[in-house]
C-alpha positions as CSV (number, residue, x, y, z in Angstrom):
1,X,3.9,-19.0,-7.0
2,X,3.8,-16.2,-9.6
3,X,4.9,-12.9,-8.0
4,X,1.6,-11.2,-9.1
5,X,-0.4,-13.8,-7.3
6,X,1.8,-13.6,-4.2
7,X,1.3,-9.8,-4.1
8,X,-2.4,-10.2,-4.5
9,X,-2.5,-12.7,-1.7
10,X,-0.6,-10.3,0.6
11,X,-2.8,-7.4,-0.4
12,X,-5.9,-9.3,0.4
13,X,-4.5,-10.5,3.7
14,X,-3.4,-7.0,5.0
15,X,-5.4,-4.4,3.1
16,X,-8.2,-3.8,5.6
17,X,-5.7,-3.7,8.5
18,X,-3.5,-1.2,6.7
19,X,-6.4,1.0,5.6
20,X,-7.4,1.4,9.3
21,X,-4.0,3.0,10.0
22,X,-4.5,6.8,10.2
23,X,-3.2,8.4,7.0
24,X,-3.2,5.4,4.7
25,X,-5.3,6.3,1.6
26,X,-5.0,3.2,-0.6
27,X,-3.3,-0.2,-1.0
28,X,-2.6,-1.4,-4.5
29,X,-0.3,-3.5,-6.7
30,X,2.3,-2.2,-9.1
31,X,5.8,-2.6,-10.3
32,X,9.1,-1.7,-8.6
33,X,12.5,-2.6,-10.2
34,X,10.7,-4.9,-12.7
35,X,9.1,-6.9,-9.9
36,X,5.5,-6.8,-8.6
37,X,5.2,-4.8,-5.4
38,X,2.5,-3.6,-3.0
39,X,2.0,0.2,-3.1
40,X,0.7,1.8,0.1
41,X,-0.3,5.4,-0.5
42,X,-0.6,7.8,2.4
43,X,-1.6,11.4,3.0
44,X,0.0,11.9,6.5
45,X,1.4,10.0,9.5
46,X,4.2,8.4,7.4
47,X,6.4,7.6,10.4
48,X,3.6,5.7,12.2
49,X,2.6,3.9,9.0
50,X,6.2,2.8,8.4
51,X,6.4,1.5,11.9
52,X,3.3,-0.7,11.4
53,X,3.8,-1.9,7.8
54,X,7.0,-3.7,6.9
55,X,9.0,-2.8,3.8
56,X,8.9,-6.4,2.6
57,X,6.7,-9.5,3.1
58,X,7.6,-12.9,1.7
59,X,10.1,-11.3,-0.7
60,X,7.4,-8.8,-2.0
61,X,8.5,-5.2,-1.6
62,X,6.2,-2.7,0.0
63,X,6.5,0.8,-1.5
64,X,5.2,3.9,0.4
65,X,4.0,6.7,-1.8
66,X,2.7,10.1,-0.7
67,X,-0.7,10.7,-2.2
68,X,-1.6,14.0,-0.6
69,X,-5.1,14.6,0.8
70,X,-7.8,12.8,-1.2
71,X,-11.3,14.3,-1.3
72,X,-14.4,13.6,-3.3
73,X,-15.4,16.0,-6.0
74,X,-18.9,17.1,-6.9
75,X,-19.5,16.9,-10.7
76,X,-22.6,19.0,-10.9
């Protein structure tokens, strides 16, 4: 299976569970060392997040990226 499809399958399987962990702001797909990876962005709680999300699933790397606090902006 192509690594992009494998990453997409992993993202679909775990995204909702991971987004319910306090501090996780987004789950996406990107590149790491020329390979497709899952990118988990967080604003806080990084120790708990790393305890609950592995750094690799089925040879697909999970990258943790600090995003800071995300808020909606009013464009009036």
